[in-house]
C-alpha positions in Angstrom: -123.6 105.4 89.1 -120.5 106.7 87.4 -118.2 107.2 90.4 -116.0 104.4 89.3 -115.2 106.0 86.0 -111.7 107.6 85.6 -111.4 111.4 85.4 -110.5 111.0 81.7 -111.9 108.3 79.5 -110.1 106.6 76.7 -111.7 106.0 73.3 -112.6 102.5 74.2 -114.0 103.5 77.6 -116.2 106.1 76.0 -117.3 103.7 73.3 -118.3 101.2 76.0 -120.1 103.9 78.0 -122.3 105.1 75.2 -122.5 101.6 73.5 -121.0 102.5 70.1 -118.0 101.3 68.2 -114.7 103.0 68.7 -114.8 104.3 65.1 -117.9 106.3 66.0 -116.1 107.9 68.9 -113.4 109.0 66.6 -116.0 110.5 64.3 -117.6 112.4 67.2 -114.3 113.8 68.2 -113.4 114.8 64.7 -116.6 116.8 64.2 -116.4 118.4 67.7 -119.6 116.8 68.8 -118.2 115.3 72.0 -116.0 117.1 74.6 -112.4 115.9 74.3 -108.7 116.9 74.5 -105.4 115.5 73.2 -102.5 114.7 75.5 -99.3 113.4 73.8 -101.4 112.8 70.7 -103.9 110.6 72.5 -107.6 111.3 72.6 -109.0 111.7 76.1 -112.5 112.6 77.1 -113.1 114.5 80.4 -115.6 112.4 82.4 -117.7 115.3 83.9 -118.0 117.0 80.5 -119.0 113.7 78.8 -121.6 112.9 81.4 -123.1 116.4 81.0 -123.0 115.9 77.2 -124.9 112.6 77.6 -127.5 114.1 79.9 -128.2 116.9 77.4 -128.4 114.5 74.5 -132.2 114.8 74.8 -131.9 118.4 73.7 -130.2 117.4 70.5 -133.4 117.7 68.5 -134.0 121.2 69.7 -130.4 122.2 69.1 -130.6 120.9 65.5 -133.8 122.8 64.8 -133.4 125.8 62.6 -133.4 129.1 64.5 -134.8 132.3 63.1 -132.2 134.1 60.9 -131.8 136.9 63.4 -128.8 138.5 65.1 -129.6 139.5 68.6 -127.9 141.4 71.4 -126.1 144.6 71.6 -126.2 147.3 68.9 -122.9 147.8 66.9 -122.9 150.3 64.0 -120.3 148.3 62.1 -122.2 145.0 62.5 -125.5 146.7 61.6 -123.9 148.0 58.4 -122.2 144.6 57.5 -125.5 142.7 58.0 -127.1 145.0 55.3 -124.1 145.4 52.9 -123.0 141.7 52.9 -126.4 140.5 51.6 -126.3 137.7 54.1 -130.0 137.8 54.6 -129.8 138.0 58.4 -132.2 140.4 60.3 -131.3 142.0 63.6 -133.0 142.6 66.9 -130.6 144.8 69.0 -131.8 145.4 72.6 -128.8 144.9 74.8 -126.1 142.3 75.5 -127.9 140.5 78.3 -131.2 140.5 76.4 -129.4 138.9 73.4 -127.9 136.2 75.6 -131.4 135.4 77.0 -133.0 135.3 73.6 -130.2 133.2 72.2 -130.7 130.7 75.0 -134.4 130.6 74.1 -133.4 129.9 70.4 -134.8 133.2 69.1 -131.9 133.8 66.8 -128.7 132.3 65.4 -126.3 134.8 67.0 -125.9 137.4 69.7 -123.5 140.3 69.9 -122.2 141.4 73.3 -119.7 143.5 75.3 -120.1 142.4 78.9 -117.1 142.9 81.3 -116.1 139.9 83.3 -116.2 140.3 87.1 -112.4 140.5 87.4 -112.3 143.2 84.8 -109.6 141.6 82.7 -111.7 140.0 79.9 -115.0 140.4 78.1 -118.0 138.2 77.5 -116.4 134.8 78.3 -117.5 134.6 81.9 -121.1 135.4 81.0 -121.2 132.9 78.1 -119.4 130.1 80.0 -121.9 130.4 82.8 -124.7 129.4 80.5 -123.2 127.6 77.5 -120.4 125.4 78.7 -120.7 122.0 77.0 -123.1 123.5 74.5 -122.4 123.6 70.7 -121.6 127.3 70.6 -118.6 129.5 69.7 -117.8 133.0 70.9 -116.0 135.0 68.1 -114.4 138.4 68.3 -115.9 141.0 66.1 -114.0 144.2 67.1 -112.5 146.2 69.8 -114.2 149.6 70.3 -113.4 152.8 72.1 -116.2 153.7 74.6 -116.5 156.9 76.7 -118.5 160.0 77.3 -120.2 161.6 74.3 -120.4 165.3 74.9 -121.9 168.4 73.2 -119.7 170.1 70.6 -117.2 172.3 72.4 -117.7 170.5 75.7 -119.5 173.5 77.3 -119.6 171.9 80.7 -115.9 171.2 80.7 -116.3 167.6 81.6 -112.9 165.8 81.9 -113.9 162.5 83.3 -116.7 160.5 85.1 -116.3 162.4 88.4 -117.3 165.6 86.6 -120.7 164.0 85.8 -121.9 164.6 89.4 -125.2 166.6 89.0 -125.2 166.3 85.3 -127.9 164.7 83.0 -126.7 161.3 81.7 -128.5 159.3 79.1 -129.9 156.0 80.6 -129.5 152.6 79.0 -131.7 149.6 79.6 -130.4 147.3 82.3 -129.9 144.5 79.8 -127.3 146.7 77.9 -123.6 145.9 78.3 -123.0 149.7 78.4 -125.2 149.9 81.5 -123.2 147.1 83.2 -119.9 148.6 82.3 -120.9 152.1 83.4 -121.8 150.8 86.9 -118.4 149.3 87.2 -116.7 152.5 86.1 -118.6 154.7 88.5 -117.7 152.2 91.3 -114.0 152.8 90.6 -114.6 156.4 91.7 -116.8 155.3 94.7 -119.7 157.0 92.9 -123.3 155.8 93.0 -124.9 156.8 89.7 -128.3 156.7 91.4 -127.4 159.6 93.6 -124.8 161.6 91.8 -126.1 161.7 88.2 -129.4 163.2 87.1 -130.9 160.6 84.9 -131.7 161.6 81.4 -134.1 159.8 78.9 -133.8 156.1 78.2 -131.9 155.4 75.0 -131.8 151.9 73.5 -128.8 151.9 71.2 -125.7 153.8 70.3 -127.3 156.0 67.7 -130.1 157.1 70.2 -127.4 157.9 72.8 -125.6 160.3 70.6 -128.8 161.9 69.4 -129.9 162.6 72.9 -126.7 164.6 73.4 -127.1 166.3 70.0 -130.6 167.6 70.7 -129.7 168.7 74.3 -131.8 166.2 76.2 -128.8 165.2 78.2 -125.3 166.6 79.0 -123.6 163.4 78.1 -124.0 159.8 77.1 -121.8 156.7 77.7 -121.3 155.6 74.2 -119.0 154.7 71.3 -116.5 157.0 69.6 -118.1 156.2 66.2 -121.5 157.4 67.4 -120.0 160.7 68.6 -118.2 161.1 65.2 -121.3 160.5 63.2 -123.1 163.3 65.1 -120.1 165.6 65.1 -119.9 165.6 68.9 -117.1 165.6 71.4 -115.7 162.3 72.7 -113.9 161.6 75.9 -112.5 158.1 75.9 -112.9 155.9 79.1 -112.0 152.4 78.0 -111.5 150.0 75.1 -114.0 147.1 75.1 -114.3 143.9 73.1 -117.4 143.2 71.1 -117.9 139.5 70.4 -120.6 137.4 68.6 -122.0 134.2 70.1 -123.2 131.8 67.5 -124.4 128.2 67.4 -121.8 125.8 66.0 -124.3 124.5 63.3 -125.3 128.0 62.2 -121.6 129.1 62.1 -121.1 126.8 59.1 -124.3 127.7 57.3 -124.4 130.1 54.4 -125.8 133.3 56.0 -123.2 133.5 58.8 -120.4 132.4 56.5 -121.4 135.1 54.0 -121.3 137.7 56.8 -117.9 136.8 58.0 -116.5 136.5 54.5 -117.6 140.1 53.9 -116.0 141.1 57.2 -112.7 140.1 55.7 -113.1 142.3 52.7 -111.3 145.6 51.9 -114.7 147.4 51.9 -115.3 146.3 55.5 -111.9 147.5 56.6 -112.4 150.8 54.9 -115.8 151.2 56.6 -114.3 150.4 60.1 -111.7 153.1 59.4 -114.3 155.6 58.3 -116.5 155.0 61.3 -113.6 155.4 63.7 -113.1 154.0 67.2 -112.7 150.4 65.9 -109.8 147.9 66.0 -110.6 144.9 63.8 -107.2 143.2 63.9 -108.6 140.4 66.1 -111.7 139.7 64.0 -112.5 136.0 63.9 -110.5 135.0 67.0 -112.3 132.3 69.0 -112.8 133.5 72.5 -114.8 130.6 73.9 -115.7 127.2 72.6 -118.6 125.5 74.3 -116.7 122.2 74.0 
C-alpha cells in the first residue's frame, strides 16, 4: 500500500499521509511525537519509522495512561537511597534488569534500572532496550558507572585472584532476570568456564545487599557484586569490570514531577557526596541520553 512512498517524507508528504495540516506536522516534530531527522536544516520523516508510528497510534491511549509510581528493575544502592532522600514519592520494586524491562513493557512502573551488556560487549543496555522500544516514547538515561567484581571474605582466606580461582568454590547465585547473572555468564565464557560445572552454587540472593551478606555470614566463598556492597559489609573486593547502570523511563513520565524531582536531587552536592561515600561509583555521565525511542 505504501511501497510508492519515498524513503524519507517531507513535511507536506507526511501531512498528506496522515490527513492533517502542515502546521500540525511541525508541532508533532517539535514535541518529539513523530520520528524525524534534520538534514541541512530541513525536516525529514523516515518512512518505515513513520508507518510503524501510525500503526501503533492505537496504543496511544494506553501510553498516555498513568503508570504506577514505581521504579522497577535492577537494585542499585545509590538509586535506592536517592528515591528515599529526594522525597520524590516513587516506590521501588527491584528484582533484576530483565524483570524490570518486562514489567516496564507491561506498564507496571514509570521507570526501570538496568545493567545488561550488549552482545558485542562494547556497550550497555541499548541493544536490549532497542529490541523492544524502538519507535516508542521512551528514553534511556545514564545513572552511573559502577565497579563490579568478586566480593570476598575479609582477608581473602581462599586466595582468590580472579574468576578462574572460583573453580570448586561456592558462589552466590542471582536470579536469571538479573543483569549480574547475564554478565557473569559472559565473564566465565571468556575463560572457557561453564559455571554450571566448575562452581558450586551457593544460595540465591536477589539484590546487591543480600549478595554481600551471604559472603559476610559464610554461606558462600564469594559473590559477584558491587564494590559499594563489599565496602558496606567491610569485605574484600576484587574488581572484574566497570558497568553502566541506566534508567529507562517513559517520555511522558520523564517530564512529570516525581521523576524530575529525583533527577534534580541527583544533581545536588548531597548526592555527589553520597556516591563518593558509597564508593565504586562514577557519576560524571549522569543524565546522558543513551537511547531515544524516536
